[in-house]
C-alpha atoms as an extended CHARMM CRD file, in Angstrom:
* protein
*
        72  EXT
         1         1  MET       CA             71.2770000000      -50.6430000000       60.8180000000  PROA      1               0.0000000000
         2         2  ILE       CA             68.1180000000      -48.5140000000       60.8690000000  PROA      2               0.0000000000
         3         3  VAL       CA             65.1690000000      -49.7630000000       62.8540000000  PROA      3               0.0000000000
         4         4  GLN       CA             61.8950000000      -48.2070000000       61.8720000000  PROA      4               0.0000000000
         5         5  THR       CA             58.8890000000      -48.4410000000       64.1310000000  PROA      5               0.0000000000
         6         6  THR       CA             55.3600000000      -47.4110000000       63.3170000000  PROA      6               0.0000000000
         7         7  ALA       CA             53.3390000000      -45.4720000000       65.8550000000  PROA      7               0.0000000000
         8         8  PHE       CA             49.5670000000      -45.5110000000       65.8960000000  PROA      8               0.0000000000
         9         9  ALA       CA             47.0740000000      -43.1690000000       67.5290000000  PROA      9               0.0000000000
        10        10  ALA       CA             43.5120000000      -43.9630000000       68.5150000000  PROA      10              0.0000000000
        11        11  ALA       CA             40.7590000000      -42.1310000000       66.6680000000  PROA      11              0.0000000000
        12        12  ARG       CA             36.9980000000      -42.1190000000       67.1700000000  PROA      12              0.0000000000
        13        13  SER       CA             34.6700000000      -42.1850000000       64.1900000000  PROA      13              0.0000000000
        14        14  ARG       CA             31.1820000000      -40.7350000000       64.1480000000  PROA      14              0.0000000000
        15        15  ALA       CA             28.0670000000      -42.8490000000       63.9320000000  PROA      15              0.0000000000
        16        16  HSD       CA             26.4340000000      -42.6620000000       60.4850000000  PROA      16              0.0000000000
        17        17  GLY       CA             22.9510000000      -44.1230000000       60.0840000000  PROA      17              0.0000000000
        18        18  PRO       CA             23.0360000000      -47.7480000000       61.2080000000  PROA      18              0.0000000000
        19        19  THR       CA             26.8330000000      -47.6540000000       61.6030000000  PROA      19              0.0000000000
        20        20  ALA       CA             28.0430000000      -47.3190000000       65.1910000000  PROA      20              0.0000000000
        21        21  ALA       CA             30.9140000000      -45.0800000000       66.2290000000  PROA      21              0.0000000000
        22        22  LEU       CA             34.1100000000      -47.1390000000       66.4660000000  PROA      22              0.0000000000
        23        23  TRP       CA             37.6910000000      -46.7040000000       67.6240000000  PROA      23              0.0000000000
        24        24  HSD       CA             40.1530000000      -46.7860000000       64.7170000000  PROA      24              0.0000000000
        25        25  ALA       CA             43.9220000000      -46.7160000000       64.2920000000  PROA      25              0.0000000000
        26        26  VAL       CA             45.7230000000      -43.8250000000       62.5840000000  PROA      26              0.0000000000
        27        27  GLU       CA             49.3380000000      -44.1590000000       61.5030000000  PROA      27              0.0000000000
        28        28  LEU       CA             51.2740000000      -41.1830000000       62.8490000000  PROA      28              0.0000000000
        29        29  HSD       CA             53.6570000000      -39.3520000000       60.5420000000  PROA      29              0.0000000000
        30        30  ARG       CA             53.7590000000      -36.2500000000       62.7300000000  PROA      30              0.0000000000
        31        31  HSD       CA             54.1050000000      -35.5100000000       66.4140000000  PROA      31              0.0000000000
        32        32  PRO       CA             50.8960000000      -36.5110000000       68.2850000000  PROA      32              0.0000000000
        33        33  SER       CA             50.3320000000      -32.9420000000       69.5000000000  PROA      33              0.0000000000
        34        34  GLU       CA             49.9570000000      -31.8510000000       65.8600000000  PROA      34              0.0000000000
        35        35  VAL       CA             47.0830000000      -34.2420000000       65.1590000000  PROA      35              0.0000000000
        36        36  ASP       CA             45.1170000000      -34.1470000000       68.4200000000  PROA      36              0.0000000000
        37        37  GLY       CA             41.4860000000      -33.4430000000       67.5910000000  PROA      37              0.0000000000
        38        38  ALA       CA             42.0520000000      -33.4560000000       63.8440000000  PROA      38              0.0000000000
        39        39  CYS       CA             40.2080000000      -35.7520000000       61.4630000000  PROA      39              0.0000000000
        40        40  GLU       CA             42.6210000000      -38.1680000000       59.8390000000  PROA      40              0.0000000000
        41        41  LEU       CA             42.3900000000      -41.1120000000       57.4690000000  PROA      41              0.0000000000
        42        42  THR       CA             42.4170000000      -44.3600000000       59.4340000000  PROA      42              0.0000000000
        43        43  LEU       CA             44.0900000000      -47.6250000000       58.4670000000  PROA      43              0.0000000000
        44        44  CYS       CA             40.7800000000      -49.0200000000       57.1880000000  PROA      44              0.0000000000
        45        45  GLY       CA             40.0360000000      -45.9050000000       55.1120000000  PROA      45              0.0000000000
        46        46  SER       CA             37.5220000000      -44.1450000000       57.3730000000  PROA      46              0.0000000000
        47        47  LEU       CA             37.8090000000      -40.5950000000       58.6200000000  PROA      47              0.0000000000
        48        48  ALA       CA             38.0360000000      -40.2880000000       62.3900000000  PROA      48              0.0000000000
        49        49  ARG       CA             39.0000000000      -37.6860000000       64.9730000000  PROA      49              0.0000000000
        50        50  VAL       CA             42.3570000000      -38.4320000000       66.6400000000  PROA      50              0.0000000000
        51        51  SER       CA             42.3830000000      -38.5690000000       70.4330000000  PROA      51              0.0000000000
        52        52  THR       CA             45.7950000000      -38.5280000000       72.0900000000  PROA      52              0.0000000000
        53        53  ASP       CA             44.0570000000      -39.2100000000       75.4230000000  PROA      53              0.0000000000
        54        54  GLU       CA             43.5960000000      -42.8260000000       74.3030000000  PROA      54              0.0000000000
        55        55  THR       CA             46.3810000000      -45.2210000000       73.3920000000  PROA      55              0.0000000000
        56        56  TRP       CA             46.2520000000      -47.7330000000       70.5850000000  PROA      56              0.0000000000
        57        57  PRO       CA             45.1220000000      -50.4600000000       70.8810000000  PROA      57              0.0000000000
        58        58  VAL       CA             42.1200000000      -49.1630000000       72.7870000000  PROA      58              0.0000000000
        59        59  ALA       CA             40.8460000000      -51.3350000000       75.6250000000  PROA      59              0.0000000000
        60        60  ALA       CA             37.2380000000      -51.1980000000       74.4530000000  PROA      60              0.0000000000
        61        61  ARG       CA             34.7510000000      -53.4720000000       72.7500000000  PROA      61              0.0000000000
        62        62  ASP       CA             33.8090000000      -51.0420000000       69.9690000000  PROA      62              0.0000000000
        63        63  VAL       CA             37.0690000000      -51.2490000000       67.9970000000  PROA      63              0.0000000000
        64        64  CYS       CA             37.2500000000      -51.4920000000       64.2180000000  PROA      64              0.0000000000
        65        65  PRO       CA             38.2070000000      -55.0900000000       63.3490000000  PROA      65              0.0000000000
        66        66  ALA       CA             39.9680000000      -54.0240000000       60.1500000000  PROA      66              0.0000000000
        67        67  CYS       CA             42.1600000000      -51.5170000000       62.0330000000  PROA      67              0.0000000000
        68        68  LEU       CA             43.0100000000      -54.1610000000       64.6400000000  PROA      68              0.0000000000
        69        69  THR       CA             44.2310000000      -56.4770000000       61.9010000000  PROA      69              0.0000000000
        70        70  LEU       CA             46.1040000000      -53.8190000000       59.9070000000  PROA      70              0.0000000000
        71        71  ALA       CA             47.8640000000      -52.3530000000       62.9670000000  PROA      71              0.0000000000
        72        72  ARG       CA             49.5990000000      -55.6150000000       63.8420000000  PROA      72              0.0000000000
């Protein structure tokens, strides 16, 4: 039996106009060291810079609600 788990990394988006910067989830398909600092597509469809210093889910108030739901 194969058990597959999905790993997520935390990524920080940039503020654009009236939109605040948020923490997002990125599904990892590579080793975390290969994506640290890179912009990746998040679960909700935004582009955000991956930070391996933070773990997902991030213990912050400014977290993307769509990513929270999709990462469950």
